[in-house]
N, C-alpha and C positions, 0 to 999 in steps of 0.2 A: 737165610743167603737169599737176594735177590738174581732170579734167570732175567739173562734178557735175549732174545734173541736178535742176529744179525743175518739181514738178507744180506751175502756178496753177489746176488745178479741183477741186473736190473730187468723190469722188463718190457713188451714191444707196447707201446702206445696206440698199434689197432688191433690186436687180437686179445693181448695181455699176458701171454705166456714170457718165460722166464727168458730172457736172453743173457751170454754170455758175456758179453761189451756193446755196447753202442757200435753203427758203424760212424770210424771217425770220418771227422773233415777229407782226411789224406786218402782213403778209401774208397770214401763217395765218391768222388772225386773222380779217381780213375777209373770208378764203376760207370758214371757218367758218361765219362769220354770215352769207353767203349762201348757202351749205347749207343751215343752220337755215334761213331763208324761205324756200328753197323749200321744202323739206320743210313745213312750217309752211302754207304757201301749197297746199301739193298735201293738204289734211291726212292725213300720214301722220307725224305727228312724236309719240314715245313721249316721256316723259322717261328712258326707259334708253337712247335715244335720241342722243336731246341728251345725254346724260351722258358716252357715247362716243365721240360726236364732238367735245364741247369740249375735249376732252382734247389734242387736233390742236391746238390754239389755245393753246397753254401756253410756248410756244419755237419758237427754228431746229428746222424738217425737212432732216436729209440727207438728203432723198427728191426726185427727180425729179416734175414735176408730174404726168407718167403714173400712174408706181405711187401715187400719190398719191391721182388720180381711183379709178383702180381699190381702195384701200386703203379709202376710204369707199363706194362704191359696195357692195366686198365687206360691209364693215359693218350697210349699210340691207339689201343681202339677207338677211342671217338677222336681220332681223324681216318683212319684207316683198317678197317676190321678186318680182312687179308696179311696187311705186314704183321699184325698183333697175333693173329693164330700162327703166322710161319715165326713171330717173336719167339709164341711159349711153347710151340714145339720145336725150337731148335734151341733155347737154352732149358728149358724143363729136362730136356732128354740129353744135355748133358752135365749141368748140375745137379740131375737127380731130386728137383723136388715133389718131384710127386713118388708120394708114401713116404716118404723121411721127413727126420726132423733136421729144418735146417738150423742153426741159430750162429 
């Protein structure tokens, strides 16, 4: 009898950790929309930044939510370090990214 292992979870494209499921196109678009609104409300949205961030809302993302958060933060940080820190502080505390497993 041949035994085959079946992996039911995908892995994050950045860190390689298992993820329950990829971020769907719909979820990605919703997250990106919220991030763009947040940046706009903080008067920190530039055309260049918006263009870079919107690219993530065009399809499924095989990335854990933890890495997604930090990838967006790093993109923001390239434009504005102060607003990136505010983004990190507000969202990390709200969604408990520190010290937890995010999937």
